[in-house]
Structure formats: C-alpha cells, structure tokens
N, CA, C and O atoms as a printed pandas DataFrame, in Angstrom:
     atom_number atom_name residue_name chain_id  residue_number  x_coord  y_coord  z_coord
0              1         N          VAL        A               1    1.252   -1.151    0.028
1              2        CA          VAL        A               1    0.307    0.436    0.447
2              3         C          VAL        A               1    1.231    0.860   -0.010
3              4         O          VAL        A               1    2.381    0.421   -0.028
4              5         N          GLN        A               2    0.480    2.417   -0.722
5              6        CA          GLN        A               2    1.405    3.074   -1.130
6              7         C          GLN        A               2    0.837    4.269   -1.060
7              8         O          GLN        A               2   -0.027    4.297   -1.937
8              9         N          LEU        A               3    0.870    5.437   -0.384
9             10        CA          LEU        A               3    0.270    6.989   -0.701
10            11         C          LEU        A               3    1.462    8.032   -1.221
11            12         O          LEU        A               3    2.258    8.384   -0.350
12            13         N          LEU        A               4    1.688    8.648   -2.807
13            14        CA          LEU        A               4    1.847    9.201   -3.266
14            15         C          LEU        A               4    1.342   10.339   -3.191
15            16         O          LEU        A               4    0.197   10.527   -3.602
16            17         N          ALA        A               5    2.079   11.322   -2.657
17            18        CA          ALA        A               5    1.384   12.850   -2.664
18            19         C          ALA        A               5    2.812   13.439   -3.635
19            20         O          ALA        A               5    3.968   13.018   -3.679
20            21         N          SER        A               6    2.044   14.725   -4.437
21            22        CA          SER        A               6    2.444   15.650   -5.893
22            23         C          SER        A               6    1.716   16.356   -5.836
23            24         O          SER        A               6    0.522   16.186   -5.590
24            25         N          GLY        A               7    2.552   17.788   -6.157
25            26        CA          GLY        A               7    1.777   19.050   -6.499
26            27         C          GLY        A               7    2.735   20.038   -6.034
27            28         O          GLY        A               7    2.703   21.208   -6.417
28            29         N          GLY        A               8    3.970   19.372   -4.840
29            30        CA          GLY        A               8    4.458   20.287   -4.508
30            31         C          GLY        A               8    5.579   21.797   -5.526
31            32         O          GLY        A               8    5.989   21.756   -6.686
32            33         N          GLY        A               9    5.732   22.835   -4.561
33            34        CA          GLY        A               9    6.774   23.184   -5.929
34            35         C          GLY        A               9    6.915   24.791   -5.285
35            36         O          GLY        A               9    6.065   25.107   -4.452
36            37         N          LEU        A              10    7.783   25.625   -5.591
37            38        CA          LEU        A              10    7.470   27.066   -5.361
38            39         C          LEU        A              10    6.583   27.935   -5.986
39            40         O          LEU        A              10    6.358   28.048   -7.191
40            41         N          VAL        A              11    5.982   28.687   -4.813
41            42        CA          VAL        A              11    5.184   30.301   -5.362
42            43         C          VAL        A              11    5.199   31.043   -4.916
43            44         O          VAL        A              11    5.809   30.817   -3.870
44            45         N          GLN        A              12    5.007   31.653   -4.943
45            46        CA          GLN        A              12    5.257   33.320   -4.624
46            47         C          GLN        A              12    3.919   33.604   -3.658
47            48         O          GLN        A              12    2.875   32.989   -3.879
48            49         N          ALA        A              13    4.012   34.490   -2.673
49            50        CA          ALA        A              13    3.124   34.709   -1.409
50            51         C          ALA        A              13    1.774   35.443   -2.594
51            52         O          ALA        A              13    1.730   36.335   -3.441
52            53         N          GLY        A              14    0.818   34.417   -1.995
53            54        CA          GLY        A              14   -0.521   34.853   -2.777
54            55         C          GLY        A              14   -0.924   33.870   -3.348
55            56         O          GLY        A              14   -2.090   33.542   -3.127
56            57         N          GLY        A              15   -0.344   33.296   -4.006
57            58        CA          GLY        A              15   -0.531   32.335   -5.073
58            59         C          GLY        A              15   -1.271   30.927   -4.595
59            60         O          GLY        A              15   -1.773   30.801   -3.478
60            61         N          SER        A              16   -1.265   30.043   -5.454
61            62        CA          SER        A              16   -2.098   28.907   -4.986
62            63         C          SER        A              16   -1.404   27.765   -5.737
63            64         O          SER        A              16   -0.857   27.794   -6.840
64            65         N          LEU        A              17   -1.565   26.702   -4.830
65            66        CA          LEU        A              17   -1.474   24.963   -5.650
66            67         C          LEU        A              17   -2.236   23.886   -5.296
67            68         O          LEU        A              17   -3.001   23.914   -4.332
68            69         N          ARG        A              18   -2.098   23.043   -5.929
69            70        CA          ARG        A              18   -2.969   21.820   -5.565
70            71         C          ARG        A              18   -2.392   20.564   -5.651
71            72         O          ARG        A              18   -2.020   19.884   -6.608
72            73         N          LEU        A              19   -2.396   20.367   -4.229
73            74        CA          LEU        A              19   -1.705   18.779   -3.400
74            75         C          LEU        A              19   -2.777   17.819   -3.903
75            76         O          LEU        A              19   -3.987   17.823   -3.679
76            77         N          SER        A              20   -1.919   16.870   -4.748
77            78        CA          SER        A              20   -2.516   15.446   -4.791
78            79         C          SER        A              20   -2.032   14.538   -3.940
79            80         O          SER        A              20   -1.007   14.648   -3.267
80            81         N          CYS        A              21   -3.109   13.241   -3.990
81            82        CA          CYS        A              21   -2.570   11.674   -2.839
82            83         C          CYS        A              21   -2.860   11.042   -3.284
83            84         O          CYS        A              21   -4.060   10.873   -3.069
84            85         N          ALA        A              22   -2.323   10.161   -4.187
85            86        CA          ALA        A              22   -2.714    8.701   -4.898
86            87         C          ALA        A              22   -2.278    7.767   -4.556
87            88         O          ALA        A              22   -1.119    7.429   -4.796
88            89         N          ALA        A              23   -3.439    6.840   -3.639
89            90        CA          ALA        A              23   -3.224    5.994   -3.265
90            91         C          ALA        A              23   -3.190    4.499   -4.164
91            92         O          ALA        A              23   -4.088    4.314   -4.985
92            93         N          SER        A              24   -2.077    3.411   -3.962
93            94        CA          SER        A              24   -2.480    2.331   -5.028
94            95         C          SER        A              24   -2.516    1.031   -3.909
95            96         O          SER        A              24   -2.325    1.215   -2.707
96            97         N          GLY        A              25   -2.659    0.337   -4.218
97            98        CA          GLY        A              25   -2.446   -1.126   -3.239
98            99         C          GLY        A              25   -4.022   -1.249   -2.766
99           100         O          GLY        A              25   -4.467   -2.377   -2.974
100          101         N          ARG        A              26   -4.868   -0.417   -2.232
101          102        CA          ARG        A              26   -5.996   -0.869   -1.482
102          103         C          ARG        A              26   -6.570    0.231   -1.774
103          104         O          ARG        A              26   -5.827    1.151   -2.115
104          105         N          THR        A              27   -8.094    0.486   -1.732
105          106        CA          THR        A              27   -8.758    1.510   -1.308
106          107         C          THR        A              27   -9.146    2.349   -0.192
107          108         O          THR        A              27   -9.435    1.824    0.884
108          109         N          ILE        A              28   -9.187    3.928   -0.390
109          110        CA          ILE        A              28   -9.087    4.111    0.564
110          111         C          ILE        A              28  -10.494    5.012    0.895
111          112         O          ILE        A              28  -10.541    5.849    1.797
112          113         N          SER        A              29  -11.520    4.716    0.082
113          114        CA          SER        A              29  -12.774    4.409   -0.148
114          115         C          SER        A              29  -12.951    5.084    1.547
115          116         O          SER        A              29  -13.000    6.253    1.929
116          117         N          ARG        A              30  -12.991    4.270    2.021
117          118        CA          ARG        A              30  -13.482    4.064    3.633
118          119         C          ARG        A              30  -12.451    4.765    4.854
119          120         O          ARG        A              30  -12.441    4.661    6.080
120          121         N          CYS        A              31  -11.957    5.204    4.285
121          122        CA          CYS        A              31  -11.013    5.920    5.797
122          123         C          CYS        A              31  -10.888    7.601    5.436
123          124         O          CYS        A              31  -10.824    8.116    4.320
124          125         N          VAL        A              32  -10.879    8.224    6.701
125          126        CA          VAL        A              32  -10.866    9.335    6.776
126          127         C          VAL        A              32   -9.378    9.443    6.575
127          128         O          VAL        A              32   -8.533    8.752    7.144
128          129         N          MET        A              33   -9.065   10.850    5.276
129          130        CA          MET        A              33   -7.613   11.323    5.155
130          131         C          MET        A              33   -7.381   12.706    5.315
131          132         O          MET        A              33   -8.210   13.604    5.463
132          133         N          ALA        A              34   -6.086   12.769    5.264
133          134        CA          ALA        A              34   -6.129   14.314    6.337
134          135         C          ALA        A              34   -4.183   14.608    5.459
135          136         O          ALA        A              34   -3.319   13.856    5.007
136          137         N          TRP        A              35   -4.290   15.659    5.585
137          138        CA          TRP        A              35   -2.945   16.566    4.870
138          139         C          TRP        A              35   -2.085   16.847    6.583
139          140         O          TRP        A              35   -2.809   17.138    7.535
140          141         N          PHE        A              36   -0.925   16.751    6.739
141          142        CA          PHE        A              36   -0.543   17.195    7.178
142          143         C          PHE        A              36    0.839   18.059    7.289
143          144         O          PHE        A              36    1.758   17.317    6.941
144          145         N          ARG        A              37    1.247   19.139    7.587
145          146        CA          ARG        A              37    2.480   19.434    7.382
146          147         C          ARG        A              37    3.949   19.572    8.336
147          148         O          ARG        A              37    3.732   19.889    9.505
148          149         N          GLN        A              38    5.193   19.398    8.013
149          150        CA          GLN        A              38    6.109   19.865    8.524
150          151         C          GLN        A              38    7.198   21.195    8.147
151          152         O          GLN        A              38    7.868   21.369    7.129
152          153         N          ALA        A              39    7.102   21.909    9.196
153          154        CA          ALA        A              39    8.224   22.847    8.404
154          155         C          ALA        A              39    9.535   22.582    9.268
155          156         O          ALA        A              39    9.397   21.991   10.339
156          157         N          PRO        A              40   10.660   22.944    8.900
157          158        CA          PRO        A              40   12.010   23.105    9.304
158          159         C          PRO        A              40   11.789   23.343   11.105
159          160         O          PRO        A              40   11.312   24.298   11.718
160          161         N          GLY        A              41   12.362   22.030   11.590
161          162        CA          GLY        A              41   12.629   22.651   13.214
162          163         C          GLY        A              41   11.395   22.119   13.942
163          164         O          GLY        A              41   11.376   21.818   15.136
164          165         N          LYS        A              42   10.312   22.031   13.047
165          166        CA          LYS        A              42    9.160   21.823   14.031
166          167         C          LYS        A              42    8.598   20.998   13.665
167          168         O          LYS        A              42    8.775   20.348   12.635
168          169         N          GLU        A              43    7.387   20.831   14.908
169          170        CA          GLU        A              43    6.601   19.024   14.937
170          171         C          GLU        A              43    5.552   18.823   13.651
171          172         O          GLU        A              43    4.661   19.653   13.472
172          173         N          ARG        A              44    5.637   18.215   13.184
173          174        CA          ARG        A              44    4.333   17.708   12.596
174          175         C          ARG        A              44    3.139   18.185   12.989
175          176         O          ARG        A              44    2.763   17.896   14.125
176          177         N          GLU        A              45    2.117   19.188   11.951
177          178        CA          GLU        A              45    0.841   19.720   12.391
178          179         C          GLU        A              45    0.055   19.298   11.830
179          180         O          GLU        A              45    0.435   18.932   10.718
180          181         N          PHE        A              46   -1.185   19.099   12.072
181          182        CA          PHE        A              46   -2.487   18.577   11.275
182          183         C          PHE        A              46   -2.640   20.362   10.107
183          184         O          PHE        A              46   -2.252   21.506   10.343
184          185         N          VAL        A              47   -3.366   19.762    8.926
185          186        CA          VAL        A              47   -3.643   20.679    8.279
186          187         C          VAL        A              47   -4.895   20.475    7.907
187          188         O          VAL        A              47   -5.568   21.475    8.160
188          189         N          ALA        A              48   -5.726   19.321    7.243
189          190        CA          ALA        A              48   -6.830   19.291    7.010
190          191         C          ALA        A              48   -7.143   17.779    7.356
191          192         O          ALA        A              48   -6.328   17.003    7.856
192          193         N          ALA        A              49   -9.069   17.342    6.850
193          194        CA          ALA        A              49   -9.486   15.985    7.013
194          195         C          ALA        A              49  -10.559   15.926    6.177
195          196         O          ALA        A              49  -11.215   16.883    5.768
196          197         N          VAL        A              50  -10.703   14.860    5.954
197          198        CA          VAL        A              50  -12.172   14.568    4.857
198          199         C          VAL        A              50  -12.546   13.300    5.346
199          200         O          VAL        A              50  -11.745   12.390    5.560
200          201         N          SER        A              51  -13.469   13.255    5.481
201          202        CA          SER        A              51  -14.513   11.790    5.772
202          203         C          SER        A              51  -14.503   10.810    4.575
203          204         O          SER        A              51  -13.768   10.776    3.588
204          205         N          TRP        A              52  -15.138   10.324    4.808
205          206        CA          TRP        A              52  -15.220    8.429    4.034
206          207         C          TRP        A              52  -15.776    9.404    2.494
207          208         O          TRP        A              52  -15.085    9.325    1.479
208          209         N          GLY        A              53  -16.968   10.213    2.509
209          210        CA          GLY        A              53  -17.639   10.364    1.576
210          211         C          GLY        A              53  -17.203   11.753    1.223
211          212         O          GLY        A              53  -17.453   12.078    0.062
212          213         N          GLY        A              54  -16.742   12.438    1.802
213          214        CA          GLY        A              54  -16.319   13.998    1.588
214          215         C          GLY        A              54  -17.374   14.962    2.520
215          216         O          GLY        A              54  -17.144   16.031    3.085
216          217         N          GLY        A              55  -18.402   14.294    2.464
217          218        CA          GLY        A              55  -19.177   14.927    3.608
218          219         C          GLY        A              55  -19.008   16.039    4.384
219          220         O          GLY        A              55  -19.634   17.098    4.417
220          221         N          ASN        A              56  -17.662   15.468    5.269
221          222        CA          ASN        A              56  -17.467   16.439    6.767
222          223         C          ASN        A              56  -16.054   16.582    6.450
223          224         O          ASN        A              56  -15.518   15.791    5.673
224          225         N          THR        A              57  -15.316   17.681    7.079
225          226        CA          THR        A              57  -14.404   18.372    6.721
226          227         C          THR        A              57  -13.558   18.750    8.032
227          228         O          THR        A              57  -14.182   19.238    8.974
228          229         N          ARG        A              58  -12.588   18.613    8.113
229          230        CA          ARG        A              58  -11.805   19.347    9.503
230          231         C          ARG        A              58  -10.644   20.296    8.717
231          232         O          ARG        A              58  -10.044   20.018    7.679
232          233         N          TYR        A              59  -10.530   21.466    9.526
233          234        CA          TYR        A              59   -9.298   22.410    9.074
234          235         C          TYR        A              59   -8.770   23.006   10.505
235          236         O          TYR        A              59   -9.434   23.251   11.513
236          237         N          ALA        A              60   -7.070   23.193   10.227
237          238        CA          ALA        A              60   -6.491   23.911   11.370
238          239         C          ALA        A              60   -6.748   25.441   11.001
239          240         O          ALA        A              60   -6.776   25.916    9.866
240          241         N          ASP        A              61   -6.866   25.874   11.787
241          242        CA          ASP        A              61   -7.341   27.289   12.286
242          243         C          ASP        A              61   -6.290   28.200   10.994
243          244         O          ASP        A              61   -6.888   28.913   10.189
244          245         N          SER        A              62   -5.006   28.102   10.929
245          246        CA          SER        A              62   -4.575   28.499    9.774
246          247         C          SER        A              62   -4.748   27.921    8.381
247          248         O          SER        A              62   -3.964   28.207    7.476
248          249         N          ALA        A              63   -5.487   27.336    8.263
249          250        CA          ALA        A              63   -5.492   26.865    6.693
250          251         C          ALA        A              63   -7.545   27.484    6.443
251          252         O          ALA        A              63   -7.868   28.060    5.404
252          253         N          LYS        A              64   -8.405   27.249    7.372
253          254        CA          LYS        A              64   -9.689   27.678    7.184
254          255         C          LYS        A              64   -9.932   28.791    6.204
255          256         O          LYS        A              64   -9.292   29.804    6.484
256          257         N          GLY        A              65  -10.402   28.845    5.532
257          258        CA          GLY        A              65  -10.543   29.840    4.446
258          259         C          GLY        A              65   -9.984   29.991    3.268
259          260         O          GLY        A              65  -10.610   30.225    2.234
260          261         N          ARG        A              66   -8.477   29.835    3.387
261          262        CA          ARG        A              66   -7.938   29.347    2.433
262          263         C          ARG        A              66   -7.419   28.369    1.419
263          264         O          ARG        A              66   -6.978   28.507    0.278
264          265         N          PHE        A              67   -7.696   26.902    2.537
265          266        CA          PHE        A              67   -7.586   25.651    2.225
266          267         C          PHE        A              67   -8.816   24.830    1.617
267          268         O          PHE        A              67   -9.905   25.121    2.110
268          269         N          THR        A              68   -8.812   24.146    0.924
269          270        CA          THR        A              68  -10.019   23.140    0.771
270          271         C          THR        A              68   -9.273   21.879    0.392
271          272         O          THR        A              68   -8.317   21.762   -0.374
272          273         N          ILE        A              69  -10.076   20.734    1.266
273          274        CA          ILE        A              69   -9.230   19.404    0.945
274          275         C          ILE        A              69  -10.931   18.435    0.091
275          276         O          ILE        A              69  -12.120   18.751    0.136
276          277         N          SER        A              70  -10.371   17.500   -0.438
277          278        CA          SER        A              70  -11.605   16.904   -1.104
278          279         C          SER        A              70  -10.877   15.642   -1.494
279          280         O          SER        A              70   -9.665   15.498   -1.649
280          281         N          ARG        A              71  -11.939   14.668   -1.637
281          282        CA          ARG        A              71  -11.207   13.569   -2.461
282          283         C          ARG        A              71  -12.347   13.545   -3.351
283          284         O          ARG        A              71  -13.394   14.191   -3.388
284          285         N          ASP        A              72  -11.723   12.379   -4.243
285          286        CA          ASP        A              72  -12.508   11.360   -5.768
286          287         C          ASP        A              72  -12.399    9.761   -5.032
287          288         O          ASP        A              72  -11.273    9.313   -5.249
288          289         N          ASN        A              73  -13.087    8.983   -4.387
289          290        CA          ASN        A              73  -12.697    7.773   -4.148
290          291         C          ASN        A              73  -12.917    7.165   -5.487
291          292         O          ASN        A              73  -12.362    6.087   -5.698
292          293         N          ALA        A              74  -13.426    7.536   -6.140
293          294        CA          ALA        A              74  -13.281    6.571   -7.919
294          295         C          ALA        A              74  -11.701    6.750   -8.754
295          296         O          ALA        A              74  -11.240    6.119   -9.705
296          297         N          LYS        A              75  -11.196    7.759   -8.036
297          298        CA          LYS        A              75   -9.776    7.540   -8.591
298          299         C          LYS        A              75   -8.715    7.229   -7.126
299          300         O          LYS        A              75   -7.501    7.032   -7.166
300          301         N          ASN        A              76   -9.369    7.251   -6.203
301          302        CA          ASN        A              76   -8.218    6.757   -4.764
302          303         C          ASN        A              76   -7.646    7.938   -4.547
303          304         O          ASN        A              76   -6.522    7.903   -4.046
304          305         N          THR        A              77   -8.072    8.881   -4.768
305          306        CA          THR        A              77   -6.863   10.269   -4.965
306          307         C          THR        A              77   -7.887   11.288   -3.582
307          308         O          THR        A              77   -9.091   11.345   -3.335
308          309         N          VAL        A              78   -6.811   11.873   -3.035
309          310        CA          VAL        A              78   -7.387   13.120   -2.018
310          311         C          VAL        A              78   -6.464   14.556   -2.297
311          312         O          VAL        A              78   -5.237   14.576   -2.197
312          313         N          TYR        A              79   -7.354   15.816   -2.687
313          314        CA          TYR        A              79   -6.504   16.858   -2.653
314          315         C          TYR        A              79   -6.749   17.719   -1.779
315          316         O          TYR        A              79   -7.652   17.610   -0.951
316          317         N          LEU        A              80   -5.915   18.735   -1.877
317          318        CA          LEU        A              80   -5.611   20.257   -0.981
318          319         C          LEU        A              80   -5.538   21.092   -1.563
319          320         O          LEU        A              80   -4.414   21.353   -1.992
320          321         N          GLN        A              81   -6.556   21.903   -1.884
321          322        CA          GLN        A              81   -6.228   22.935   -3.008
322          323         C          GLN        A              81   -6.093   24.178   -1.754
323          324         O          GLN        A              81   -6.908   24.371   -0.852
324          325         N          MET        A              82   -4.774   24.957   -2.012
325          326        CA          MET        A              82   -4.341   25.813   -1.053
326          327         C          MET        A              82   -4.019   27.278   -2.188
327          328         O          MET        A              82   -3.379   27.272   -3.240
328          329         N          ASN        A              83   -4.547   28.149   -1.680
329          330        CA          ASN        A              83   -5.076   28.979   -2.172
330          331         C          ASN        A              83   -4.384   30.292   -0.984
331          332         O          ASN        A              83   -4.113   30.069    0.196
332          333         N          SER        A              84   -4.231   31.545   -1.653
333          334        CA          SER        A              84   -3.619   33.033   -0.883
334          335         C          SER        A              84   -2.330   32.135    0.070
335          336         O          SER        A              84   -2.180   32.102    1.291
336          337         N          LEU        A              85   -1.848   31.733   -0.583
337          338        CA          LEU        A              85   -0.363   30.828    0.462
338          339         C          LEU        A              85    0.717   32.119    0.894
339          340         O          LEU        A              85    1.070   33.176    0.372
340          341         N          LYS        A              86    0.915   31.622    1.742
341          342        CA          LYS        A              86    1.770   32.523    3.031
342          343         C          LYS        A              86    2.960   32.073    2.984
343          344         O          LYS        A              86    2.950   30.882    2.674
344          345         N          PRO        A              87    4.420   32.661    3.223
345          346        CA          PRO        A              87    5.533   32.102    3.506
346          347         C          PRO        A              87    5.572   31.272    4.842
347          348         O          PRO        A              87    6.408   30.373    4.943
348          349         N          GLU        A              88    4.929   31.468    5.603
349          350        CA          GLU        A              88    4.493   30.769    6.645
350          351         C          GLU        A              88    3.865   29.066    6.254
351          352         O          GLU        A              88    3.982   28.057    6.950
352          353         N          ASP        A              89    3.307   29.190    5.134
353          354        CA          ASP        A              89    2.950   27.622    4.527
354          355         C          ASP        A              89    4.062   27.128    4.304
355          356         O          ASP        A              89    4.066   25.932    4.595
356          357         N          THR        A              90    4.886   27.442    3.972
357          358        CA          THR        A              90    6.001   26.676    3.602
358          359         C          THR        A              90    6.807   25.356    4.854
359          360         O          THR        A              90    7.420   25.506    5.911
360          361         N          ALA        A              91    6.401   24.113    4.046
361          362        CA          ALA        A              91    6.820   23.015    4.563
362          363         C          ALA        A              91    6.692   21.855    3.782
363          364         O          ALA        A              91    6.264   21.802    2.629
364          365         N          VAL        A              92    7.267   20.520    4.789
365          366        CA          VAL        A              92    6.624   19.622    3.459
366          367         C          VAL        A              92    5.153   18.854    3.842
367          368         O          VAL        A              92    4.860   18.440    4.964
368          369         N          TYR        A              93    4.484   18.787    2.885
369          370        CA          TYR        A              93    2.940   18.305    3.374
370          371         C          TYR        A              93    2.932   16.566    2.865
371          372         O          TYR        A              93    3.336   15.863    1.938
372          373         N          TYR        A              94    2.211   16.460    4.106
373          374        CA          TYR        A              94    2.589   14.406    4.069
374          375         C          TYR        A              94    0.866   14.375    3.994
375          376         O          TYR        A              94    0.297   15.368    4.448
376          377         N          CYS        A              95    0.158   13.439    3.523
377          378        CA          CYS        A              95   -0.684   12.754    3.231
378          379         C          CYS        A              95   -0.712   11.699    4.298
379          380         O          CYS        A              95    0.227   10.919    4.454
380          381         N          ALA        A              96   -1.938   11.682    5.125
381          382        CA          ALA        A              96   -2.226    9.977    5.823
382          383         C          ALA        A              96   -3.424    9.879    5.955
383          384         O          ALA        A              96   -4.213   10.824    5.943
384          385         N          ALA        A              97   -3.777    8.363    6.140
385          386        CA          ALA        A              97   -4.999    7.674    6.152
386          387         C          ALA        A              97   -5.549    6.904    7.871
387          388         O          ALA        A              97   -4.750    6.637    8.769
388          389         N          ASP        A              98   -6.407    6.779    7.916
389          390        CA          ASP        A              98   -6.748    6.790    9.072
390          391         C          ASP        A              98   -7.298    5.326    8.738
391          392         O          ASP        A              98   -7.989    5.848    7.863
392          393         N          THR        A              99   -7.499    4.496    8.675
393          394        CA          THR        A              99   -7.544    2.734    8.073
394          395         C          THR        A              99   -8.494    2.610    9.123
395          396         O          THR        A              99   -9.477    2.036    8.656
396          397         N          GLY        A             100   -8.653    2.876   10.297
397          398        CA          GLY        A             100   -9.270    2.654   11.549
398          399         C          GLY        A             100  -10.548    2.942   11.511
399          400         O          GLY        A             100  -11.325    2.453   12.331
400          401         N          THR        A             101  -11.015    3.939   10.362
401          402        CA          THR        A             101  -12.469    4.741   10.400
402          403         C          THR        A             101  -12.869    5.595    9.574
403          404         O          THR        A             101  -12.111    6.519    9.277
404          405         N          GLY        A             102  -13.987    5.513    9.073
405          406        CA          GLY        A             102  -14.092    6.890    8.112
406          407         C          GLY        A             102  -15.271    8.256    8.328
407          408         O          GLY        A             102  -15.916    8.917    7.514
408          409         N          ALA        A             103  -15.186    8.278    9.640
409          410        CA          ALA        A             103  -15.974    9.152    9.855
410          411         C          ALA        A             103  -14.999   10.368   10.922
411          412         O          ALA        A             103  -14.124   10.002   11.706
412          413         N          ILE        A             104  -15.258   11.273   10.785
413          414        CA          ILE        A             104  -14.664   12.320   11.446
414          415         C          ILE        A             104  -15.587   11.942   13.064
415          416         O          ILE        A             104  -16.679   11.374   13.026
416          417         N          VAL        A             105  -15.277   12.142   13.688
417          418        CA          VAL        A             105  -16.209   12.150   14.885
418          419         C          VAL        A             105  -15.714   13.065   16.243
419          420         O          VAL        A             105  -16.417   13.745   16.990
420          421         N          SER        A             106  -14.141   12.809   16.282
421          422        CA          SER        A             106  -13.558   13.623   17.434
422          423         C          SER        A             106  -12.742   14.282   16.891
423          424         O          SER        A             106  -12.173   13.827   15.899
424          425         N          SER        A             107  -12.502   15.309   17.289
425          426        CA          SER        A             107  -11.407   16.526   15.935
426          427         C          SER        A             107  -10.226   16.147   16.980
427          428         O          SER        A             107   -9.123   16.349   16.471
428          429         N          ARG        A             108  -10.164   15.662   18.273
429          430        CA          ARG        A             108   -8.755   15.426   18.709
430          431         C          ARG        A             108   -8.041   14.380   18.140
431          432         O          ARG        A             108   -6.812   14.321   18.108
432          433         N          ARG        A             109   -9.005   13.343   17.575
433          434        CA          ARG        A             109   -8.356   11.748   16.856
434          435         C          ARG        A             109   -7.793   12.055   15.558
435          436         O          ARG        A             109   -6.676   11.618   15.278
436          437         N          THR        A             110   -8.646   12.976   14.483
437          438        CA          THR        A             110   -8.428   13.772   13.249
438          439         C          THR        A             110   -6.996   14.278   13.304
439          440         O          THR        A             110   -6.142   13.913   12.496
440          441         N          SER        A             111   -6.775   15.124   14.280
441          442        CA          SER        A             111   -6.011   16.156   14.511
442          443         C          SER        A             111   -4.619   15.416   14.630
443          444         O          SER        A             111   -3.846   16.087   13.946
444          445         N          THR        A             112   -4.054   14.528   15.084
445          446        CA          THR        A             112   -3.457   13.575   15.839
446          447         C          THR        A             112   -2.525   12.889   15.009
447          448         O          THR        A             112   -2.973   11.870   14.485
448          449         N          PRO        A             113   -1.307   13.196   14.747
449          450        CA          PRO        A             113   -0.258   12.316   13.931
450          451         C          PRO        A             113   -0.585   10.694   14.031
451          452         O          PRO        A             113   -0.821    9.848   13.168
452          453         N          SER        A             114   -0.508   10.651   15.230
453          454        CA          SER        A             114   -0.759    8.823   15.697
454          455         C          SER        A             114   -1.844    8.466   15.362
455          456         O          SER        A             114   -2.027    7.261   15.535
456          457         N          SER        A             115   -2.776    9.086   14.887
457          458        CA          SER        A             115   -4.057    8.465   14.927
458          459         C          SER        A             115   -4.338    7.778   13.455
459          460         O          SER        A             115   -5.324    7.063   13.279
460          461         N          TYR        A             116   -3.192    8.115   12.209
461          462        CA          TYR        A             116   -3.019    7.646   10.893
462          463         C          TYR        A             116   -2.085    6.871   10.953
463          464         O          TYR        A             116   -0.991    7.235   11.385
464          465         N          ASP        A             117   -2.425    5.117   10.354
465          466        CA          ASP        A             117   -1.500    4.250   10.180
466          467         C          ASP        A             117   -0.907    4.286    8.611
467          468         O          ASP        A             117   -0.160    3.343    8.349
468          469         N          LEU        A             118   -1.094    5.043    7.769
469          470        CA          LEU        A             118   -0.430    5.127    5.944
470          471         C          LEU        A             118   -0.722    6.574    5.828
471          472         O          LEU        A             118   -1.682    7.345    5.804
472          473         N          TRP        A             119    1.515    6.565    5.725
473          474        CA          TRP        A             119    1.399    7.816    5.319
474          475         C          TRP        A             119    2.199    8.425    3.703
475          476         O          TRP        A             119    3.074    7.585    3.494
476          477         N          GLY        A             120    2.222    8.908    3.173
477          478        CA          GLY        A             120    3.183    9.459    1.923
478          479         C          GLY        A             120    4.099   10.103    2.314
479          480         O          GLY        A             120    4.314   10.524    3.451
480          481         N          GLN        A             121    5.074   10.284    0.776
481          482        CA          GLN        A             121    6.372   10.360    1.232
482          483         C          GLN        A             121    6.242   11.963    1.559
483          484         O          GLN        A             121    7.098   12.215    2.407
484          485         N          GLY        A             122    5.424   13.273    1.179
485          486        CA          GLY        A             122    5.337   14.349    1.322
486          487         C          GLY        A             122    6.085   15.084    0.248
487          488         O          GLY        A             122    6.871   14.580   -0.554
488          489         N          THR        A             123    5.784   16.162    0.329
489          490        CA          THR        A             123    5.783   16.645   -1.061
490          491         C          THR        A             123    6.090   18.515   -0.910
491          492         O          THR        A             123    5.141   19.222   -0.571
492          493         N          LEU        A             124    7.435   19.137   -1.189
493          494        CA          LEU        A             124    7.806   20.344   -0.442
494          495         C          LEU        A             124    7.047   21.585   -0.958
495          496         O          LEU        A             124    7.403   21.866   -2.102
496          497         N          VAL        A             125    6.342   22.204   -0.581
497          498        CA          VAL        A             125    5.705   23.470   -0.309
498          499         C          VAL        A             125    6.845   24.419    0.040
499          500         O          VAL        A             125    7.401   24.260    1.127
500          501         N          THR        A             126    7.335   25.608   -0.963
501          502        CA          THR        A             126    8.257   26.757   -0.906
502          503         C          THR        A             126    7.014   27.854   -1.237
503          504         O          THR        A             126    6.405   27.821   -2.306
504          505         N          VAL        A             127    6.751   28.744   -0.262
505          506        CA          VAL        A             127    6.316   30.117   -0.635
506          507         C          VAL        A             127    7.545   31.331   -0.567
507          508         O          VAL        A             127    8.403   31.317    0.315
508          509         N          SER        A             128    7.500   32.122   -1.380
509          510        CA          SER        A             128    8.377   33.027   -1.339
510          511         C          SER        A             128    7.354   34.203   -0.917
511          512         O          SER        A             128    6.139   34.150   -1.106
512          513         N          SER        A             129    8.114   35.373   -0.256
513          514        CA          SER        A             129    7.736   36.721    0.184
514          515         C          SER        A             129    7.749   37.614   -0.699
515          516         O          SER        A             129    7.444   38.771   -0.411
C-alpha cells in the first residue's frame, strides 16, 4: 500500500497550489484522509481532514478560509487546494490515512498524527515572500 503525494513546488506569496495524494494497493474510500505538514525544526502539524464520503471536513485554524480538502474515491485520490499562500505555509506536506475509521467524530483523533497508520512520502511546498 502506497500513498503518493504530489503537486508541491515553489510559489510566490498569494499564489495557489493543488496537492494530490494517490493511493495504490488498496482502496482508501472507507478511510478518513488528512494532510499534515512539517516545517524545518518544527513538529508535524495537522492541516485538514475529510471523511470517507467527503461530506465532513476539519481544518486547522491556519488553513480555514484558504485551503480546501476534497477526495475522489473513484480515483482513490485526495486533494488539497491551497490558495492565498503565505511564507509560513512553507513545509513538507504529507497525506495520511486513518484506516480505522471513515467518520470524523473526534477532532482530537483527527488532528493527531498517531491516529493515522498510512503515510505518503511528502511533497515540498515553498512560498516566497
């Protein structure tokens, strides 16, 4: 089972990027999917999560109003649309799957890295000022 994240790159402040996370080897249609990020010297932090059907989402305060998480279960892929990017958004972005549940019930569980048992390799997002 692999999660392959892509779409990162260098963008100017105020710009946009769309990250993708494609799963292979198993379906992720019944999993809560999330994006986390890790900046140099900092701990991995929660960005956004989406329930199995896409109808329920959660965002970190830093992402609200700027980022949108979505999924296409037919393509076994999750997306993160990032708009109005800021230099402080610079980080390696990781997608993750919680194979233990498809529903977002507990915000604490959703935002905790240890809740997720499948991780992608990360894609670097650099936002220049």
